[in-house]
C-alpha positions in Angstrom: 25.5 15.2 14.9 24.7 11.7 16.3 24.9 10.0 19.6 23.9 6.6 20.8 23.0 4.6 23.9 22.9 0.9 24.5 20.2 -0.7 26.7 20.3 -4.3 27.8 17.1 -6.0 29.1 16.4 -9.5 30.3 13.1 -11.5 30.2 12.7 -14.6 32.4 11.5 -17.9 31.0 8.2 -17.8 33.0 7.6 -14.2 31.8 8.1 -15.3 28.2 5.7 -18.2 28.7 3.1 -15.8 30.1 3.5 -13.4 27.2 3.3 -16.2 24.6 0.0 -17.5 26.2 -1.4 -14.0 26.1 -0.4 -13.8 22.4 -2.6 -16.8 21.5 -5.7 -14.7 21.5 -4.1 -12.1 19.2 -2.8 -14.9 16.9 -6.2 -16.4 16.8 -7.7 -13.1 15.7 -5.1 -12.7 12.9 -5.7 -16.3 11.8 -9.5 -15.9 11.7 -9.4 -12.5 10.2 -7.3 -13.7 7.2 -10.3 -15.8 5.9 -12.8 -13.0 5.3 -9.9 -10.8 3.9 -9.0 -13.4 1.3 -12.6 -14.1 0.5 -13.5 -10.4 0.2 -10.4 -9.7 -1.9 -11.4 -12.1 -4.6 -14.9 -10.6 -4.9 -13.4 -7.1 -4.9 -10.9 -8.0 -7.6 -13.6 -9.6 -9.8 -16.0 -6.7 -9.4 -13.3 -4.2 -10.2 -12.2 -6.2 -13.3 -15.8 -6.4 -14.5 -16.3 -2.7 -13.9 -13.2 -1.7 -15.8 -13.9 -4.0 -18.7 -17.5 -2.7 -18.8 -16.1 0.9 -18.8 -13.6 0.1 -21.5 -16.4 -1.2 -23.7 -18.7 1.7 -23.0 -16.4 4.7 -23.1 -16.8 7.1 -26.0 -14.4 9.9 -27.1 -15.7 13.4 -27.1 -14.2 16.8 -28.1 -13.4 18.9 -25.1 -14.1 22.0 -27.1 -17.6 20.9 -28.1 -20.3 20.2 -25.5 -23.0 17.8 -26.7 -25.9 17.2 -24.2 -26.6 13.9 -25.9 -23.6 12.5 -24.0 -24.9 13.3 -20.6 -24.6 10.4 -18.2 -22.4 8.5 -20.7 -18.9 7.5 -19.9 -16.7 9.8 -21.9 -13.0 10.2 -22.7 -11.4 13.5 -23.4 -8.0 15.1 -23.2 -6.5 18.6 -23.5 -5.0 21.5 -21.6 -6.6 22.2 -18.2 -6.3 25.8 -17.0 -7.7 28.3 -14.5 -7.9 32.1 -14.6 -7.7 32.3 -10.8 -4.7 33.8 -9.0 -4.0 31.7 -5.9 -2.6 33.6 -2.8 -0.9 32.4 0.4 -2.2 35.1 2.8 0.5 34.4 5.4 3.5 35.0 3.2 1.7 37.0 0.5 2.7 34.7 -2.4 0.6 35.0 -5.5 0.6 32.8 -8.6 -1.8 32.0 -11.4 -2.0 28.2 -11.0 -4.2 25.2 -10.4 -2.8 24.7 -6.9 -0.4 26.4 -4.5 1.2 24.3 -1.7 3.1 25.3 1.4 5.3 22.6 2.9 6.8 23.1 6.4 9.7 21.1 7.8 11.2 21.3 11.2 14.8 20.5 12.3 14.4 17.8 15.0 15.9 15.0 16.9 15.2 11.6 15.3 15.5 8.2 17.1 16.6 5.0 15.4 17.0 1.7 17.2 18.4 -1.7 16.5 17.8 -4.8 18.7 19.4 -8.2 19.0 17.9 -10.9 21.1 19.8 -13.9 22.4 18.4 -17.0 24.1 20.0 -18.1 27.3 20.2 -21.5 28.9 17.1 -21.9 31.1 14.7 -20.2 28.7 15.4 -16.5 29.5 16.4 -14.0 26.8 18.8 -11.1 26.7 18.0 -8.2 24.4 20.6 -5.6 23.5 19.1 -2.4 21.9 21.2 0.4 20.5 19.4 3.8 20.2 20.9 6.3 17.8 20.0 9.9 17.8 20.6 12.3 14.9 19.3 15.7 13.8 17.4 16.1 10.6 14.5 17.7 8.8 11.0 16.3 9.0 7.6 17.4 7.8 6.0 15.7 10.8 6.4 16.6 14.4 8.4 13.9 16.2 7.3 13.3 19.8 10.6 13.3 21.7 8.8 12.3 25.0 8.4 8.8 23.6 12.2 8.5 23.1 14.1 5.9 25.2 16.4 8.8 26.2 14.4 12.0 25.9 16.9 13.9 28.0 18.9 16.3 25.8 16.8 15.2 22.8 13.8 17.6 23.2 11.8 18.5 20.1 9.4 21.4 19.7 5.8 20.7 20.5 4.3 22.6 17.6 5.2 24.0 14.2 5.7 27.7 13.8 3.7 27.5 10.6 1.4 24.8 9.2 1.3 23.0 5.9 -1.3 24.4 3.5 -2.7 23.6 0.0 -4.9 25.9 -2.0 -6.8 24.7 -5.1 -8.4 26.8 -7.8 -12.1 26.5 -7.6 -12.7 26.7 -11.3 -10.5 24.6 -13.5 -11.6 24.0 -17.1 -10.9 21.7 -20.0 -12.3 23.2 -23.1 -16.0 23.8 -22.5 -16.0 21.5 -19.4 -15.3 22.2 -15.7 -13.4 19.7 -13.5 -14.9 18.6 -10.2 -13.0 19.0 -7.0 -11.7 15.4 -6.9 -10.3 15.7 -10.4 -8.6 18.9 -9.6 -6.8 17.2 -6.7 -5.6 14.4 -8.9 -3.7 16.6 -11.3 0.1 16.1 -10.7 3.2 17.7 -11.9 4.0 20.3 -9.2 7.2 22.3 -9.3 9.0 24.3 -6.6 8.6 28.1 -6.6 12.1 29.6 -6.1 11.7 32.5 -3.7 13.8 35.6 -4.0 11.7 38.1 -2.1 8.4 37.9 -0.2 6.6 39.8 2.6 7.8 38.1 5.8 5.1 38.0 8.5 5.5 40.5 11.3 7.4 39.4 14.5 9.0 36.6 12.5 12.7 35.7 12.3 12.2 34.3 8.8 14.6 35.0 6.0 15.0 33.9 2.4 17.8 31.3 2.0 18.4 29.2 -1.1 15.0 29.9 -2.5 13.2 28.9 0.7 11.7 30.6 3.8 14.0 29.9 6.7 13.2 30.6 10.4 16.4 30.5 12.3 20.0 30.6 11.2 20.5 28.7 7.9 24.3 28.6 8.4 24.0 26.7 11.7 20.7 24.9 12.0 19.4 24.3 15.5 16.6 22.1 16.9 13.3 23.9 16.2 14.5 25.7 13.0 11.9 25.8 10.3 12.2 25.8 6.5 9.2 26.4 4.2 9.0 25.6 0.5 6.2 26.6 -1.9 5.2 24.6 -5.0 2.6 25.1 -7.7 0.8 23.1 -10.4 0.6 25.1 -13.6 -1.9 24.4 -16.5 -1.1 21.0 -18.0 -2.4 18.4 -20.4 -4.6 15.8 -18.8 -6.7 12.8 -19.9 -10.1 12.1 -18.3 -12.5 9.2 -18.2 -15.7 10.0 -16.3 -19.5 10.4 -16.7 -20.5 13.6 -18.4 -23.0 15.7 -16.5 -23.8 18.7 -18.5 -20.5 20.6 -18.6 -18.8 18.9 -15.7 -18.1 15.3 -14.6 -19.1 12.7 -12.1 -18.2 9.1 -11.3 -19.7 6.6 -13.7 -21.6 3.8 -11.9 -21.2 0.3 -13.5 -23.7 -2.6 -13.4 -21.8 -4.1 -10.4 -22.1 -0.9 -8.3 -18.6 0.3 -8.6 -17.7 3.8 -9.9 -15.2 4.9 -12.6 -13.5 8.3 -12.6 -10.0 8.4 -14.0 -7.5 11.2 -14.6 -4.0 10.9 -15.9 -1.6 13.8 -16.3 -0.4 13.9 -19.9 -1.9 12.7 -23.2 -2.9 9.1 -22.4 -5.4 7.1 -24.4 -8.6 5.6 -22.9 -7.3 2.1 -23.6 -4.0 2.9 -21.8 -5.8 4.3 -18.8 -8.0 1.2 -18.4 -5.1 -1.1 -19.0 -3.2 0.7 -16.2 -6.1 0.4 -13.8 -6.5 -3.3 -14.6 -2.7 -3.8 -13.9 -3.1 -1.9 -10.6 -6.1 -4.1 -9.7 -4.0 -7.3 -10.4 -1.2 -5.9 -8.3 -3.5 -5.0 -5.4 -5.2 -8.5 -5.6 -1.9 -10.3 -5.3 -0.8 -7.9 -2.5 -3.9 -8.6 -0.5 -3.5 -12.4 -1.1 0.0 -12.2 0.2 -1.2 -10.2 3.2 -3.9 -12.7 4.0 -1.3 -15.6 3.8 1.1 -13.7 6.1 -1.6 -12.9 8.6 -2.7 -16.5 8.7 0.9 -17.8 9.0 1.9 -15.3 11.7 -1.3 -16.0 13.6 -0.6 -19.7 13.6 3.0 -19.1 14.7 1.7 -17.0 17.6 -0.8 -19.8 18.6 2.0 -22.3 18.7 4.5 -19.9 20.3 4.1 -21.3 23.9 5.5 -24.7 22.7 8.7 -23.1 21.4 9.1 -21.0 24.5 8.8 -24.0 26.7 11.4 -25.8 24.6 13.7 -22.8 24.9 14.8 -24.0 28.3 17.4 -25.6 26.0 18.0 -23.0 23.3 19.1 -25.5 20.6 15.9 -27.5 21.0 13.8 -24.3 21.1 15.4 -23.1 17.9 14.7 -26.4 16.1 11.0 -26.4 17.3 10.6 -22.8 16.3 11.9 -23.6 12.8 9.5 -26.6 12.6 6.4 -24.7 13.8 7.3 -21.9 11.4 7.4 -24.3 8.5 4.2 -26.0 9.6 2.5 -22.6 10.0 3.5 -21.6 6.5 2.4 -24.9 4.9 -1.0 -24.8 6.7 -1.5 -21.1 5.9 -0.6 -21.7 2.2 -3.1 -24.6 1.9 -5.9 -22.8 3.7 -5.3 -19.6 1.7 -5.6 -21.5 -1.6 -8.7 -23.3 -0.3 -10.3 -20.0 0.7 -9.5 -18.4 -2.6 -10.9 -21.5 -4.4 -14.1 -21.3 -2.5 -14.4 -17.6 -3.2 -14.0 -18.3 -6.9 -16.7 -20.9 -6.7 -18.9 -18.3 -5.1 -18.0 -15.3 -7.3 -17.2 -17.2 -10.6 -19.2 -20.4 -10.5 -18.9 -21.0 -14.3 -15.1 -20.5 -14.4 -14.8 -22.6 -11.2 -16.9 -25.4 -12.7 -14.8 -25.5 -15.8 -11.6 -25.6 -13.8 -13.0 -28.4 -11.6 -14.1 -30.3 -14.7 -10.6 -29.9 -16.1 -9.0 -31.2 -12.9 -11.4 -34.2 -12.7 -10.9 -34.9 -16.4 -7.2 -34.8 -16.0 -7.4 -37.2 -13.0 -9.7 -39.6 -15.0 -7.4 -39.5 -18.0 -4.3 -40.1 -15.8 -6.1 -43.0 -14.1 -6.9 -44.6 -17.5 -3.3 -44.1 -18.7 -1.9 -45.7 -15.5 -4.4 -48.6 -15.9 -3.5 -49.1 -19.6 0.2 -49.1 -18.7 -0.3 -51.6 -15.9 -2.4 -53.8 -18.3 0.3 -53.7 -20.9 3.0 -54.6 -18.4 0.9 -57.5 -17.1 0.3 -58.9 -20.6 4.0 -58.6 -21.4 4.9 -60.4 -18.3 2.4 -63.3 -19.1 3.7 -63.6 -22.7 7.3 -64.0 -21.6 8.1 -67.8 -21.8 9.6 -69.4 -18.7 13.3 -70.0 -18.8 14.4 -73.6 -19.9 15.2 -76.1 -17.1 18.8 -76.3 -16.1 
């Protein structure tokens, strides 16, 4: 079921000017904040890369079924089947399973609001915004606050869940002679849904079993506030671990640059593959934060120059042209300043590499200058050697 409402709002030219002036401070904060973000990101990326390369060079392979105290505090790699002899129990629904983790996921049938807006500039600098609000019913694991809806009437959601989400982890998970720490246990993936056929429903509950799930309400005709609950488990699985050995358990390995290494992959994955994957993730994060810094800087500059475009919007065509121009200028300035900040960070964090790059640039410019000078000299000599034309 869906329904929709359309809302039209107007904002005067003077009000837009006032709002854009207030936005200058926020734009300035975004613009200034982009610089330390870009600078910090380069240092973080370099330290992470150094740590991972240090770890890849230092890691040693050990047998999970043989504990050797000589390897204590060393970065080790091992793989094999992780298991636990514990039986996990959801006390509310009395579900028991021998597993590494048992999860209860609760979803509620609720109203959901979606909106689309279209803003048009009008002669004189004012704007007209048409917003369409669509309401539909659907399942969500998060409670949706219907009081914040544009049209909360007839779209009221429950204020609380009948049951809460819950995850239970085994306290003792082993890999051969070793025991995983709590963080490693939580990193094991590969959960599967437990299909329910019969459970002990809590007293005073309208819950039933429907399609392998716990359902509170009428599954044939869902109503707002109905609840469905699914259970999933992680069974013993093969994992690969890179971490510091501490007797018969593990801890993060501290590198020379102060970063820690503790990796876990579900499945049989070599140490080289695990480090290569982390290096790729580091590169992806580095470029993502570079892009974020550029966008923050460009958006901040656009907000700083926004009053100019709003003033020009008294004639929408002129305002649109100026907005396009300021957007282009903001992008160019942000791009140049982002590159400059990154270059300065490289000089600070990688002075030798930066020095080599600067030397290459200077050398290229000197070489180019010499080539241009040589060509100009050759052209001049050729011009001098050409005899003048005979007199008519």
